[in-house]
Short mmCIF file of the C-alpha atoms (twelve columns), coordinates in Angstrom:
data_MODEL
# 
_entry.id   MODEL 
# 
loop_
_atom_site.group_PDB 
_atom_site.id 
_atom_site.type_symbol 
_atom_site.label_atom_id 
_atom_site.label_alt_id 
_atom_site.label_comp_id 
_atom_site.label_asym_id 
_atom_site.label_seq_id 
_atom_site.Cartn_x 
_atom_site.Cartn_y 
_atom_site.Cartn_z 
_atom_site.pdbx_PDB_model_num 
ATOM 1   C CA . MET A 1   0.000   0.000   0.000  1 
ATOM 2   C CA . ASN A 2   1.471   3.344   -1.073 1 
ATOM 3   C CA . PHE A 3   0.690   5.650   1.846  1 
ATOM 4   C CA . ASN A 4   1.991   8.676   -0.067 1 
ATOM 5   C CA . LYS A 5   -1.001  8.358   -2.402 1 
ATOM 6   C CA . ALA A 6   -3.569  9.344   0.243  1 
ATOM 7   C CA . GLU A 7   -5.721  12.226  -1.033 1 
ATOM 8   C CA . PHE A 8   -8.228  14.583  0.541  1 
ATOM 9   C CA . PHE A 9   -11.690 13.440  -0.597 1 
ATOM 10  C CA . ARG A 10  -14.379 15.628  0.996  1 
ATOM 11  C CA . SER A 11  -15.566 17.364  4.197  1 
ATOM 12  C CA . TYR A 12  -19.034 16.991  5.699  1 
ATOM 13  C CA . GLY A 13  -20.495 19.387  8.269  1 
ATOM 14  C CA . GLU A 14  -23.775 17.565  8.889  1 
ATOM 15  C CA . TYR A 15  -24.493 13.904  9.551  1 
ATOM 16  C CA . SER A 16  -27.177 13.907  6.838  1 
ATOM 17  C CA . GLN A 17  -24.529 14.795  4.212  1 
ATOM 18  C CA . LEU A 18  -22.413 11.682  4.777  1 
ATOM 19  C CA . PRO A 19  -22.110 9.469   1.685  1 
ATOM 20  C CA . PRO A 20  -23.130 5.800   1.712  1 
ATOM 21  C CA . SER A 21  -20.369 3.511   2.946  1 
ATOM 22  C CA . ASP A 22  -18.936 1.572   0.004  1 
ATOM 23  C CA . ARG A 23  -15.485 0.619   1.304  1 
ATOM 24  C CA . VAL A 24  -13.473 -0.002  4.462  1 
ATOM 25  C CA . GLU A 25  -13.271 3.062   6.713  1 
ATOM 26  C CA . ILE A 26  -10.684 3.715   9.432  1 
ATOM 27  C CA . ALA A 27  -11.436 6.677   11.706 1 
ATOM 28  C CA . PHE A 28  -9.323  8.939   13.914 1 
ATOM 29  C CA . ALA A 29  -10.900 10.376  17.077 1 
ATOM 30  C CA . GLY A 30  -9.636  12.467  19.964 1 
ATOM 31  C CA . ARG A 31  -10.014 15.703  21.841 1 
ATOM 32  C CA . SER A 32  -9.136  19.043  20.260 1 
ATOM 33  C CA . ASN A 33  -5.396  19.634  19.906 1 
ATOM 34  C CA . VAL A 34  -4.439  16.018  20.669 1 
ATOM 35  C CA . GLY A 35  -2.532  15.923  17.374 1 
ATOM 36  C CA . LYS A 36  -4.832  14.164  14.894 1 
ATOM 37  C CA . SER A 37  -3.830  16.288  11.892 1 
ATOM 38  C CA . SER A 38  -0.126  15.923  12.743 1 
ATOM 39  C CA . LEU A 39  -0.536  12.148  13.043 1 
ATOM 40  C CA . ILE A 40  -2.333  11.866  9.702  1 
ATOM 41  C CA . ASN A 41  0.355   13.934  7.974  1 
ATOM 42  C CA . LYS A 42  3.165   11.864  9.521  1 
ATOM 43  C CA . VAL A 43  1.634   8.459   8.807  1 
ATOM 44  C CA . PHE A 44  0.989   9.385   5.172  1 
ATOM 45  C CA . ASN A 45  4.298   11.214  4.678  1 
ATOM 46  C CA . ARG A 46  2.568   14.432  3.656  1 
ATOM 47  C CA . LYS A 47  3.101   17.876  5.143  1 
ATOM 48  C CA . ASN A 48  -0.354  19.314  4.503  1 
ATOM 49  C CA . LEU A 49  -2.687  16.417  3.802  1 
ATOM 50  C CA . ALA A 50  -4.559  17.333  6.992  1 
ATOM 51  C CA . ARG A 51  -4.395  21.003  7.886  1 
ATOM 52  C CA . VAL A 52  -2.876  21.559  11.319 1 
ATOM 53  C CA . SER A 53  -4.783  24.332  13.069 1 
ATOM 54  C CA . ALA A 54  -3.286  26.648  15.663 1 
ATOM 55  C CA . VAL A 55  -6.808  27.173  16.997 1 
ATOM 56  C CA . PRO A 56  -8.178  24.291  19.113 1 
ATOM 57  C CA . GLY A 57  -11.599 23.064  18.070 1 
ATOM 58  C CA . LYS A 58  -11.141 24.257  14.505 1 
ATOM 59  C CA . THR A 59  -11.944 20.954  12.782 1 
ATOM 60  C CA . ALA A 60  -15.715 21.257  12.742 1 
ATOM 61  C CA . THR A 61  -16.292 18.737  9.971  1 
ATOM 62  C CA . ILE A 62  -15.756 15.054  9.288  1 
ATOM 63  C CA . ASN A 63  -12.934 14.922  6.755  1 
ATOM 64  C CA . PHE A 64  -12.624 11.942  4.415  1 
ATOM 65  C CA . TYR A 65  -9.320  10.971  2.802  1 
ATOM 66  C CA . SER A 66  -9.057  8.249   0.165  1 
ATOM 67  C CA . LEU A 67  -6.214  5.744   -0.018 1 
ATOM 68  C CA . GLU A 68  -6.482  3.002   -2.640 1 
ATOM 69  C CA . ASN A 69  -9.504  0.942   -1.571 1 
ATOM 70  C CA . ILE A 70  -10.200 2.555   1.819  1 
ATOM 71  C CA . PHE A 71  -11.371 5.794   3.401  1 
ATOM 72  C CA . LEU A 72  -9.539  7.431   6.311  1 
ATOM 73  C CA . VAL A 73  -11.946 9.497   8.362  1 
ATOM 74  C CA . ASP A 74  -10.857 12.402  10.586 1 
ATOM 75  C CA . LEU A 75  -13.584 13.063  13.166 1 
ATOM 76  C CA . PRO A 76  -14.037 16.522  14.747 1 
ATOM 77  C CA . GLY A 77  -12.004 17.074  17.905 1 
ATOM 78  C CA . TYR A 78  -14.126 17.052  21.051 1 
ATOM 79  C CA . GLY A 79  -13.803 18.656  24.466 1 
ATOM 80  C CA . TYR A 80  -12.787 22.210  23.616 1 
ATOM 81  C CA . ALA A 81  -14.502 24.513  26.098 1 
ATOM 82  C CA . LYS A 82  -14.545 27.754  24.107 1 
ATOM 83  C CA . VAL A 83  -16.984 26.545  21.472 1 
ATOM 84  C CA . ALA A 84  -20.612 27.647  21.211 1 
ATOM 85  C CA . LYS A 85  -23.035 25.127  22.692 1 
ATOM 86  C CA . SER A 86  -24.828 24.825  19.351 1 
ATOM 87  C CA . ASP A 87  -21.523 23.809  17.716 1 
ATOM 88  C CA . LYS A 88  -20.852 21.245  20.440 1 
ATOM 89  C CA . VAL A 89  -24.291 19.710  19.860 1 
ATOM 90  C CA . ARG A 90  -23.708 19.576  16.097 1 
ATOM 91  C CA . TRP A 91  -20.234 18.039  16.493 1 
ATOM 92  C CA . SER A 92  -21.559 15.498  18.964 1 
ATOM 93  C CA . GLY A 93  -24.326 14.616  16.506 1 
ATOM 94  C CA . LEU A 94  -21.781 14.294  13.722 1 
ATOM 95  C CA . ILE A 95  -19.500 11.989  15.698 1 
ATOM 96  C CA . GLU A 96  -22.256 9.820   17.205 1 
ATOM 97  C CA . GLY A 97  -24.189 9.747   13.929 1 
ATOM 98  C CA . TYR A 98  -21.124 8.578   12.061 1 
ATOM 99  C CA . LEU A 99  -20.161 5.944   14.637 1 
ATOM 100 C CA . HIS A 100 -23.705 4.589   14.939 1 
ATOM 101 C CA . ASP A 101 -24.281 4.516   11.180 1 
ATOM 102 C CA . ASP A 102 -24.221 1.232   9.300  1 
ATOM 103 C CA . ARG A 103 -20.757 1.741   7.839  1 
ATOM 104 C CA . GLN A 104 -17.820 -0.506  6.960  1 
ATOM 105 C CA . LEU A 105 -15.912 0.865   9.934  1 
ATOM 106 C CA . SER A 106 -12.986 -1.455  10.593 1 
ATOM 107 C CA . LEU A 107 -11.222 0.486   13.354 1 
ATOM 108 C CA . ILE A 108 -11.136 3.747   15.292 1 
ATOM 109 C CA . PHE A 109 -7.762  5.096   16.345 1 
ATOM 110 C CA . GLN A 110 -8.570  6.848   19.638 1 
ATOM 111 C CA . LEU A 111 -5.891  9.462   20.334 1 
ATOM 112 C CA . ILE A 112 -4.905  10.436  23.879 1 
ATOM 113 C CA . ASP A 113 -2.177  12.875  24.949 1 
ATOM 114 C CA . MET A 114 0.417   10.665  26.640 1 
ATOM 115 C CA . ARG A 115 1.558   13.439  28.977 1 
ATOM 116 C CA . HIS A 116 -1.681  13.555  30.963 1 
ATOM 117 C CA . PRO A 117 -4.352  11.267  32.422 1 
ATOM 118 C CA . PRO A 118 -7.295  10.792  30.031 1 
ATOM 119 C CA . THR A 119 -9.828  13.618  30.227 1 
ATOM 120 C CA . LYS A 120 -13.445 13.056  31.189 1 
ATOM 121 C CA . ASP A 121 -14.310 13.381  27.477 1 
ATOM 122 C CA . ASP A 122 -11.661 10.786  26.555 1 
ATOM 123 C CA . LEU A 123 -13.139 8.323   29.046 1 
ATOM 124 C CA . GLN A 124 -16.675 9.015   27.818 1 
ATOM 125 C CA . MET A 125 -15.521 8.311   24.275 1 
ATOM 126 C CA . ILE A 126 -13.800 5.056   25.284 1 
ATOM 127 C CA . ASP A 127 -16.915 3.968   27.206 1 
ATOM 128 C CA . PHE A 128 -19.018 4.786   24.138 1 
ATOM 129 C CA . LEU A 129 -16.759 2.695   21.889 1 
ATOM 130 C CA . ILE A 130 -16.802 -0.247  24.316 1 
ATOM 131 C CA . GLU A 131 -20.576 -0.124  24.828 1 
ATOM 132 C CA . SER A 132 -21.152 0.207   21.084 1 
ATOM 133 C CA . GLU A 133 -18.796 -2.752  20.502 1 
ATOM 134 C CA . LEU A 134 -16.779 -0.720  18.012 1 
ATOM 135 C CA . PRO A 135 -13.203 -1.906  17.357 1 
ATOM 136 C CA . PHE A 136 -10.612 0.610   18.460 1 
ATOM 137 C CA . ALA A 137 -6.950  1.071   19.302 1 
ATOM 138 C CA . ILE A 138 -5.450  3.789   21.486 1 
ATOM 139 C CA . VAL A 139 -2.685  6.009   20.127 1 
ATOM 140 C CA . PHE A 140 -0.767  7.885   22.812 1 
ATOM 141 C CA . THR A 141 0.415   11.094  21.129 1 
ATOM 142 C CA . LYS A 142 3.301   13.448  21.989 1 
ATOM 143 C CA . ALA A 143 5.348   10.529  23.349 1 
ATOM 144 C CA . ASP A 144 8.598   12.378  22.594 1 
ATOM 145 C CA . LYS A 145 7.741   14.968  25.268 1 
ATOM 146 C CA . LEU A 146 8.284   12.414  28.054 1 
ATOM 147 C CA . SER A 147 11.417  10.767  29.414 1 
ATOM 148 C CA . LYS A 148 11.590  6.964   29.592 1 
ATOM 149 C CA . ARG A 149 10.710  7.062   33.306 1 
ATOM 150 C CA . GLU A 150 7.812   9.473   32.763 1 
ATOM 151 C CA . ARG A 151 6.455   7.234   30.024 1 
ATOM 152 C CA . GLU A 152 6.561   4.205   32.280 1 
ATOM 153 C CA . GLU A 153 4.759   6.131   35.002 1 
ATOM 154 C CA . ARG A 154 2.050   7.317   32.596 1 
ATOM 155 C CA . MET A 155 1.510   3.841   31.150 1 
ATOM 156 C CA . SER A 156 1.117   2.486   34.697 1 
ATOM 157 C CA . GLY A 157 -1.367  5.275   35.339 1 
ATOM 158 C CA . PHE A 158 -3.317  4.553   32.154 1 
ATOM 159 C CA . ALA A 159 -3.595  0.907   33.212 1 
ATOM 160 C CA . THR A 160 -5.739  1.999   36.174 1 
ATOM 161 C CA . GLU A 161 -7.477  4.951   34.460 1 
ATOM 162 C CA . ILE A 162 -8.674  3.301   31.245 1 
ATOM 163 C CA . PRO A 163 -11.156 0.389   31.376 1 
ATOM 164 C CA . TYR A 164 -10.055 -2.936  29.835 1 
ATOM 165 C CA . PHE A 165 -6.631  -1.395  29.270 1 
ATOM 166 C CA . GLU A 166 -4.818  -4.739  28.971 1 
ATOM 167 C CA . ASP A 167 -7.151  -5.854  26.160 1 
ATOM 168 C CA . ILE A 168 -6.696  -2.757  23.996 1 
ATOM 169 C CA . GLU A 169 -4.123  -2.429  21.200 1 
ATOM 170 C CA . LYS A 170 -1.846  0.505   22.050 1 
ATOM 171 C CA . VAL A 171 0.606   2.619   20.034 1 
ATOM 172 C CA . GLU A 172 3.025   5.168   21.458 1 
ATOM 173 C CA . PHE A 173 3.358   7.885   18.834 1 
ATOM 174 C CA . SER A 174 5.347   11.029  18.098 1 
ATOM 175 C CA . ALA A 175 4.720   13.282  15.096 1 
ATOM 176 C CA . GLN A 176 8.174   14.778  15.724 1 
ATOM 177 C CA . THR A 177 10.262  11.604  15.624 1 
ATOM 178 C CA . GLY A 178 7.901   9.339   13.665 1 
ATOM 179 C CA . GLU A 179 7.811   6.771   16.479 1 
ATOM 180 C CA . GLY A 180 4.732   4.571   16.102 1 
ATOM 181 C CA . ALA A 181 3.956   5.677   12.525 1 
ATOM 182 C CA . GLU A 182 5.072   2.366   11.023 1 
ATOM 183 C CA . LYS A 183 2.943   0.386   13.476 1 
ATOM 184 C CA . ILE A 184 -0.118  2.468   12.527 1 
ATOM 185 C CA . ARG A 185 0.631   1.851   8.827  1 
ATOM 186 C CA . GLN A 186 0.865   -1.903  9.485  1 
ATOM 187 C CA . ILE A 187 -2.514  -1.913  11.240 1 
ATOM 188 C CA . ILE A 188 -4.138  0.000   8.357  1 
ATOM 189 C CA . GLU A 189 -2.567  -2.308  5.782  1 
ATOM 190 C CA . GLU A 190 -3.734  -5.438  7.616  1 
ATOM 191 C CA . LEU A 191 -7.309  -4.124  7.755  1 
ATOM 192 C CA . ALA A 192 -7.267  -3.277  4.041  1 
ATOM 193 C CA . ASP A 193 -5.801  -6.701  3.194  1 
ATOM 194 C CA . ASP A 194 -8.391  -8.495  5.337  1 
ATOM 195 C CA . LYS A 195 -11.170 -6.751  3.432  1 
ATOM 196 C CA . ASP A 196 -9.611  -7.660  0.083  1 
ATOM 197 C CA . ASN A 197 -9.346  -11.301 1.156  1 
ATOM 198 C CA . ASP A 198 -12.992 -11.307 2.292  1 
ATOM 199 C CA . ALA A 199 -14.066 -9.873  -1.058 1 
ATOM 200 C CA . GLU A 200 -12.223 -12.646 -2.918 1 
ATOM 201 C CA . LYS A 201 -13.894 -15.463 -0.963 1 
# 
């Protein structure tokens, strides 16, 4: 799979605008400013595939990117306080509508800032994914900001803070150093290959 060939496809601001699901979709979720755009750019070796905003809460749409036979879906960042309540309601509807829709959603990469305990919104999202029986993996972003000892302490903390922690696939990631990018690519490739194999049966 040539990750450099990922292309921006389309943005949708309302749940009702979403296109029918005709291929495997892999989504990226996380609170505002957790580093979703930076992760997408690093994983796909592109500087501006996803626009990195200096303003938290700026991604107010669901952004679709196409890569060969799959869609990569960037969900709006949640949890930013300085957003109008009406926007929060719309974003929440967008995210929940998308995740509850009958789509070929193979995996959600749930991003969490490795430097801090998960926020209340992070935990609500994880609970939602577990209760909805949606497959997900956790990506701990900004890993390069911590020393080896600090990382170990945070991972021990996450083990008690996040439900079913031992059963969840985890990736430690840094947009600065590229750590974890290859593992994310491998996961995406495996999901795309699995779908191709299913289609051939």
